[in-house]
N, C-alpha and C positions, 0 to 999 in steps of 0.2 A: 406457199403454206407450208406450215409443216407439216410432217407425217409422223405416225405415232413410231416409226421404226426409227433407231438412230441411224450415223452416217457409217458404222461399222456393220450394218445387221446384216448377217450372213457369216459373217467371221467368227470362227471356233475356236477359242482359247482354251488349254489345257495348262492350266495353273499349278506348278509343283513347287510355288514360294511359301515363304514364312516370313514373320517378322514386321519387315517395314520395305525396303526398297523396293522387293518384287512385287507384295501386295498392293503397292500404291501406283505401280505400273500398271499391273491388270486391270486395277478399279477405274483408270485413265481409259482403258480398253471398254470397260463394262457399260462406264456412263454414255460412251458415244456409242452403243449399242450392242458391242462385240457379247456373242454368248460365251460369258468365262465361267469353266468348270473346274472348280476348286479341289484338285485331288489332293487327300490328307490321309495319314497315315491312321489306321483302326484305331489304336491307344489313345491317343489323345491328340490329333490330328494338328495344327499348326500351332507351334509352341507359343504364339500369343495368346492364345484361347485363353489360357492361364497361369501365363508367367510374367506378365506385363501389365502393370495399372490396375487401377480399382477394378474389384468384379462387378459384375452386374446382377440383376434380379436369379439368372442360369449362373452357369458354368463360365460362359466367355464372358473374357474381361472387357472393358470398355475400349482399350487400345484394340482388340481384335474389330470389333462393333466400329471402329472409326476408317477400317480401314478395308473391308470383305463386302460392302455393300452390293447390289446386282449380280451375285455372283452366285453358283448352286454348287454344293457341297458333294463329292462320293468318297468313300474311302477305299485304298488298295494298299494293300502288303507288298511294297515295290520288291522286298527282300525274299519271296516267294514265286516260285515258277509260276502258279496259277494267276497272283497280280500282277506279273510283268507281263503276260502273252495276254492279258485284259485289256490294259495299258497299251501294248502295242497294237491291239484292233481299234482303239478309240483312236490311235495317232494317224490310223489309216484316212480315216473322213476328217482329221481336223485341219484348220489351217496353221496354228501356232504353238509351240511349247514354250514357258517360262520356266527356268527356275534360277535360282539363286543360291544353291549349296557350294562350299568349297570348290576348288578342281578337283577332280577325279572323282567325287563323291557319285555324279552323275553315270560315269561311265562302271562303277563298280556296281551301280544296282540296274545297268544295261538299260539305262534310260537315256542315254547322251547323244548327242547330235549324230556322232558315225555311227550308231547302231541304230537310230530311226529313220534318217533320212532315205533310205532303200526303202522303207515302209511308204512311203509319201515324197516324192520328187517334189513335192510344192511346199514341201514343210517349211514354214519358217521357222527356228527354231532360238530363241533368246537367252543367254546367260547372263545374270548379274553377280558379281562377285566382290570380295574387299579388294582386290587389288589387280583383277584382269586374269584371265587363263595362262599367261606367258609373263617372262621375266623373273627376277630376283627376288620378289615379293610374292608370289604368286600361292604360295603355301600357307602364307603368313592369315591367320583370321580378320576377318574383316567386321569392322564397326567403326561407325560413325565418327567418335571422337578420335580413333585412331587414324583416320582418314583425313578428318579437318589438319588433325597436329601435322601429318606427314606431308600432306598439298600445301601446307602452309598458311592455312585459314587461322590457325591459332594464334599467328607471328602477327594479325594485323587486325584481331579484333580485341575488344576493351580500349580501355585508356592505357597511355605510355607511362611506361613506368610501375604500372600492377601487374598483378600476377595473371598469367595466361588465361585466357579464357575462351570457349567454345561460342559457336553461333550460337541463338538460344532458338532456331529450328534447327533440326539433322539435317543440313545443307546437303553432305555427303549421301546420307540415303535416300532421301526425296530428289536430287540430283538427278543418281544413278537412276531411278525409277521413273523420270522425265525424259532422258536422254534415252532410256530403253523403248519407252514406248513411241518415241522418236522415230528410231531405227527400227522396230516393228514394223510403222508405216510406210515407212520409205522401202524395205523389203517388200511390204502387201503393195505397193503401187508397181513397183516393179515385176511381182509376180504377174500383175494384170496384162504386161504388155510380152513376157515372155514366158510365162507358165510352170518358174521356176522359183524354187527356194531359195533360203541361203540362211547363212550364220549369224547372228548377231552378239556381239557379245560388249559388254563395258564395265566399270567398274566404281565404287565408290572414292575411291583414292580418283580415278580420273575426272571422274565427274566433279568434287570439289576444286581440282586443277583448273579445271574447263571454264569455272564460272568466276578464274581469279582474273578475268580479260583487265581490268584498271591496275590491278597491282602489279600482274606480269608486264604491262606496258612500263608502268614506273621503273621496273628494275632495268627492262635491258632502255630505255631512254638515260637513265642517270648512273646504272655501274652500280647503286646501293640497295640493298633490301627494306622492300617498305616496311613502317613501321605502323605499331596501332594509334590510330586517332581518334577511339571515338566516337561520335557519331559524325566526324569531318568528312569531307569529300577530300578525296585525295589529289584532285584537277581545278577545283574551285573554289571560291570563298568568297560569302558566307556559305555555307551548304550543310547544316547540321542543326541538332537541338540547342536553343538557347534559355537561358534561365530568364524565368518572369516573378513577377509575387509570387505566387500561390503553384509553382512547376515548372514546366517545359514549354516551350513551342519549337515547331519546326519550321524553318525557313528556307528556301531555295532561291536565294538571289544570283543564280552565277551564272549572270553575263550582265554587262556594263548596263542593258537598258534596266534590269530588276537591278542592282544596284544604287540605281538614280532615286528609284522608285521606293526603295526599302530607306532610304535617304529621307526621301521626304516623308514617308509614312512616318516615321521614329520622328519628325520634328529636328532632324538631326543635319542642317544642309551643311554645314564646317564639316562632316565627315566625306561629304562628296568631294571637298577641296582639297582634303587631308592628302598630302603626296604621297604619305605610305599607304594609302590607299587606293592611288588612280587609276591601278589597273588591277586585274585579277593575278596577275605576277605578282603584283605589291602588295596584294591583299593575301595572298598564299605567304611571304614570306613575314608578314607582320601578323599572323592569325593570331596569336596568341593576343597581341593589343587591340586588336580588332574586336576581337571576343568581349574583352573587357570594356571597353567602348560603348560597344550594345547591349550587355546586360545591363550598363547603368541607367541605362534606359529603361530598359524592357523589364527591370526589377519593379516599375515605378506602378504595374497595373497587372490585373490577371490574367491569366491564359486566354481565358475566351476574349476577354478586349481587343489583345492583341492580334487571335484570330480573324477577328470579325474586322479591323481594320486593315490589317495586311492584306487581305482578301479583294477587300475594296478598292487598294489603290493597285492592283494587278499583281502582288507578292505572292507566289506560292507558298503558303504557309499550312500548319495543321498543329493538333494537340497529339501528346501521346496519349494513347488509349490503351489500358488493358483490356486482357478480356473480358472481362463482365461488359466492358461498355461495347465492346465492337459487335460480341453475340447477341446483346441483351437491347444495346440503346439504340444502336446507330442506324441512322432510318436508312442509309444509301446502303446499308448491307442486305437489309429487306426489302428494299427495291431494285436490287440486283438476283434477289433471291438466293444468295448463297448461305441460308440457312433453311435446311429443309427438315422435313418430319417422317419417318419411314416406321411400318408398323412393324414390330419382330414379334413373335409368337411366342415368346417367353416374357422378354422386357418392357412389352407392349410400345407406347410410340417414343420411339428414341431419336433424337435429334441429331443432325449430319449436317456436315459442310457439302453446300450445292457444289456443282461443277462451275469452272471460271471463263468456261468455254461458249460462246453463244453462237450458235449455228442456225441460221433463219430458218431453214427446211429442215433438218433434223437435227433439233437440238441435244443438246446431254441431258440425260434425266436420270433422277432417282425413282429405279422401276422395282426393286425388289430388296427387301431387308437383308442383310449380313446372313448368310445360311447357317442352321447348325449343323454340327459333325454329321456328315453320311446322312444329310435330308434327304437327297436328290437320289440315292442308290436306287432305289424303288423305280424313279422315274428315268433316269440313265441305264440303267445296268437290270437287262430284264432276266429269269430264271432260266435257265437253261432246264438240261435234266438233274433232277435231284439225287442227293448220293442218298445211298441205299439206306441210311440210318435217319434222314430229314435233317442234318444237319447245314449250315451254310457251307458254302466252297472256302476253303480256305486262303483262297487269294484276295477276299476282302470281307467288310461283316455285310449279313444283312443282305446279300445277293447272290450274282450267278454268273452264269458263263459265258454269256452272248450280249454283244453291245447294240443297244438301240439307239441309236443315234442319228442324225439327220446328215446327208453326205453335203459335199463343198455347195451343189445346186440342187433344186427340186421343183418340181410343179407343183404349183399351188390350186387347189378347185375347189369353190364353192357357191352351191346353188340358190336362187334368190328366184321364189316362184317357178316360173317356164324356163328362166333363163340359166346358163352354168358358165362359170365366169372361171377361166384357166388364163392362170399367172408362169409365165418362165420365169426361173427365178433364181439367177448364180450374179448377183449384181457384181460382185468382184472380179468377173471378168466378162463384165455386157450382157449377161444371159446366154453363154455359150451354155451349148446343150453339151453335159454330161451321159455316158451311156445309161446311167439311173434317172434321167431325166427323161430321154428317150422311152424307155421304158414305161417308165409314169403316166406317159402323154399318149402311149400306146393303149395303157389299159383303161385311160379317164373315157380315150375314144370309143372303146369297145363296148366299154358300159351306157356311154350315149347313144349307141346304135340301138340299146334295146329298152332304152327311157321313153317308151308309150307319154309322158307327158313333158317332155323336151320339148320349147320352142326354137330356142336360139343357142349357140354357144360363143360366146366372146373368149377371143384370146387376147393377150397382151404382154408385153414386159415388165419386171420390176424397174421402178428407175426411169432414167433417161435414156432406154435401150428397149429394143425389138428382143432379136437376139442376133449376137456375134457368129452365126454357124454354130461349130462345133467345137468344142472343148479341144485344142490342137495338142494339150500335153499329153492327150491320151496317144496320140499316132506316135509319139516315141515307143508305144509298146509294139507297135506294128512289126514283124520279123519279115514278111514278104507281099507280094502281090496278093495271096489267098486272106491275105486279112482287111485289104482294102477292100475286097470282092465281098467278105462277110459284112463289112462295113457299110458298104454301098446297101447290100440287100436288106441288113436291119433295119436302116433309115429308108429305104423304100416301105418296106412293111407298115412301119410308121403312117407314113406320110398318104399310101393306100388307105390306111384305119381311119386317118382322119378325113379324105375325099369322101369315106362311104359314109360318114355322117350324114343323117338322112335332111338335117336341119340347119336352116342356115349358119356357115361360121363368120363372125364378124372378126377381122382383124384391126387391131388397134394399134397402130405402129408410130414411136414416138423414137427416134435417134437411129442407130443403124439395125437393117434386117437382112444383114448379108449370109453366104455358105447357106448352111443348111437352115437360117435363118430365113432367109429370100424364098429357100422352098417351101417352107411352113406358110408365110405370108401367100406364097402362088397358089395354097391349097385353101383359103379362105375365099369363101364369095365372095365379100365385100370386104374394101381396106378404107377407113380411115386415117388419115398420119397427120403429123403436125409438119410445119415447113422448114423442120431440122432433120425430118426422117431421110432416107437414102439406102437406096436397093443396089445389091451388087452381087458377084461373086468372084472377086479378084486372085483365084488360085492361078491364075496362068500366072501369075507375076511374084505368088507368096508360096504355094505348096509345091505345085506341080504335077498335081492330081488331076480327077477327072470326077462331071458330072453324068451320074446315070442318062439312056435315054428318056424315061418317064419323067425326069425332072426338068431334061433341055426342053421336053415337047409341052411340057405344063408353060413353060416360060415362055415358050413362042406363041403358043394361043394367047397369054394374057398381055406379054409387051410386044409381040411381031415378031417374027422370027428374023429380020435384019436386024431390030435392034438387041435381040437377044444374044444373036452371033456376034455382033460388032462387040456388046457388053462383055460378054463372056472373053472375046480374044483379046481385046484390050485390056482387060480388068479393069475398066473407068466404073463406076458407081453410077447409077439415076436417080437425080433429087426427088425430094416429090412434085414439083411442079411438073416436070418430064413424065414422070410416073401417071399423073392425073392425064398429062395431054393423051397418052398412050392408051388410057382406059383401064390401066390399073388400079389404079387407086381413086375410089369415089368421090371423096371429098377431102381439100388439103386445108389445115385450118391453123392457127395460132397454136403454139402450147397448151395457154392458159383455156383455151376453150375446148380442149379436147375431150375430156369427160364428159362435157357437155354434148359436143356431137354425137360421141361413142352411144351416152343413153338415149338419144334422141332415137339413131338409127337403130339400135336396138329394140325400141318401143316398135318402129314399124315392122321391124321382122317380125316380132315377135306376136303380132297381131295379125300377119298376113294369114293368108287359106295352107293350112299346112302340107295337105295332099300336092296343093300345087305347087308348093315349095318344092317338096320331096321329090316332085314330078320334075320341076326344073331341071333340078341338080342330079339326077340321071340322067338325063338328054346331056348337060353338059360333059359327064365323066366317058359315054359313051360315044359323042364325037369327038374326043378327045384321043379315045383309043382306037377311034379308024381313023385318025390322022397318021397312024403310023407305028407310036410309042408300042403299042401293047404287041408283045411277041419277039421283039427284037431281040437279038442274041447280041450283045455287045461286049462279053465277057473278053475277049482279045483287046479288046482296046482297053478295058479298066485295067486290065491284068497288065498290059504293056506300059502303063502309067503308072500303077503302084506298084511295078516289079522294078521299078527305074530309078538309076541311081539320081537323077532330077527330083522324084519325089523326096528322096531320104535328105538329098540337098536342101531341097526345100524345107521341108520339117525344121532340121538341125537349125536352119539360119532363122525362120520365125521363132523360134525357141530363143536363138542366139539373137537377135533384134540385129540383125545384119541383112545386107543385102544378097540374095541367093546369089551363086556364081554357076548359069546355066552351064551345061556340056550334051546337050543332045543324046546322052546316053541312057 
């Protein structure tokens, strides 16, 4: 079932780009659900707003509207210290920065990768330029026309003997945008495993060259530079546009089976027997003669007649349509949702192209109109201390000095009658908990303890995960054993507040509940899980740290002492079926039935006697405390683990995605 959030929900992109290649890249990410914040200069913003194409009803051009849907806009003067400092603060909680200036400009502004990476080790920084960041052409200005010319595209476009022409669409610009989006997604996938960001860069020149797979192959195969062929194919014939009585029809008879079908549909059996056209190689050698023979027959009927006849014979064929026919008349375009309408605050209803990507569960959607310049300053940048004269801060227009933005993960909560729903949401890292998420969860638990009308708390993870522990990238900040002890105390306090919630807590588990996620699951009074849920704390294999006594005691109480010890020492995980056998999980259901099962358990818990349920929870807490965990001082054990070389090796190996090399030191 489709969800309202896109596949990239949780990704925050700071978009420094303008004109085409960069904005096309970030629009792809925005269509897929990323929160793209367009950072523009206060004077005029993206130069495409006013410099390209026909103006709309307002000040923004149609070209700008075409490339900037689903984005938000803020204005910052990156040449000022305050504007740059504000941007740096935004970077600390962002996932991606994209820029498409000429090489060196970002460094002059203090927003290049080398400057920003130390602020956010997980940052993915992408650069798009005309010719790349290195090489003899790096400093040249980047334009699609120049890229097409120098990459060879114009040498093979058009009819042979005519003047050079560029591709009708800007393939250098759009290709670079597509490749950059792919690079960002690859880096995003890598970061989910390693916690580390990286630098991504490409160019218009390389994109145009990379798309020339047929042309490059022809050169390497023959040693001769390919020539323009009009609409014809380089490696098969007939595969091109052919004249009809009223225009042209495109025909793709690029193998022997289709060639025979074409001859039959055209009622030209003699062509099938003609030695000049016996094989594809023969047809390529005699292409000019072949075209004459085919067009002699095709010009006897109109294009529409031939399209129907060829398709009926199983021959790929189609008319050549202009964009009025494509966008206003073509039924397939409408059926595939390739034209959408978005309500713009100035322009009104604006037609836009839909996304060609169709995802069954997280579809690409047109969610918001292209933004006005600085439209979201108030939303994303909140006012700090006002200047003594009441003027705006010089770093940007109309806003402030303090960032109001979402961290990489968050804990969402909503009240539904007597039920509080809590969602652990850091989907890029399978809901691994950041420090901010632990803090927010603790605040929610404290508030729940004082809510006299609350009857049930439901805790679950976003997407197909409960919580994959603590966000390991944060452990790279540890300088020694004291940091590890502080971390355990901090997490322990959160778990204690979760256990102290007086109403039943229902855990809804789909996917991994490991490490800190397992500890949270163990603090839930009732668990329902899918058959793909797994539970464990594989720290003996991955990190080399240790669990606090209170967590181990809780696991022993819920899973059994023997199973808990074996699980922790062997670093194995427990599947949902075994967890149910141990009594840890109340019910195991298929993924598609999880919501229904959770709703039924929520109803049953919400209708129980509140004081009875609260009394049972308190008895459970006291029994657990009497089992030996309370008052146990294990700082020496924890310090020994967190202060060890093995712990540092475990963190480094996890981040580098390699097997740790334990030394026992």
